[in-house]
C-alpha positions, 0 to 999 in steps of 0.5 A: 968385899960386898956386904951380901956375902959376909954371912955366907957359910964357908964351904971351901975345904982349905979355908975350913981346915985353916979356920978349924986350926984357929979355933983349935988353938984358941980353945986349946990355949985356954983349956985347963985339962984337969977334967972331972968328967968321964965321957966326951963333951961334944959342943957345936961351935959357931965361929966368925971368919977370924976364928972368934967363937960367936956361940956354942951349943952342947950336943950331949948331956955331959957337955951340958953338965960340964960346960964350966969345965971347958973354956967355951963360956969364957971365950964367948965372953971375951969375944963379946967384949973385944968385938963390939960390932959382932961379926956374923958367924960363918962356920960351925964346928963340932968340938970334942973335949975328951976326959984324957985332955984330947981336944978335937975340932971338926967341920 
């Protein structure tokens, strides 16, 4: 694999679905669903090819207000410590944390 292609965003649908599942699993395993929020928290998450979360941005006010009730800050920290040579982010997903405990990850 040559170095010029590594930061290209993934557009292949099957690859996106596979990566979305990895991101879903990673977030779902660490999310404690004792929510005190009443609206969906919507975040834009950048991931690397292995599903590691490289960055996230809250897309609505509830997501900003309740960031600490999601696992995203901790997943970001663990990705930083376990990966000293940070892999470029290749895909962005919209992640929705619902107050009911439902989690959605969409390309």
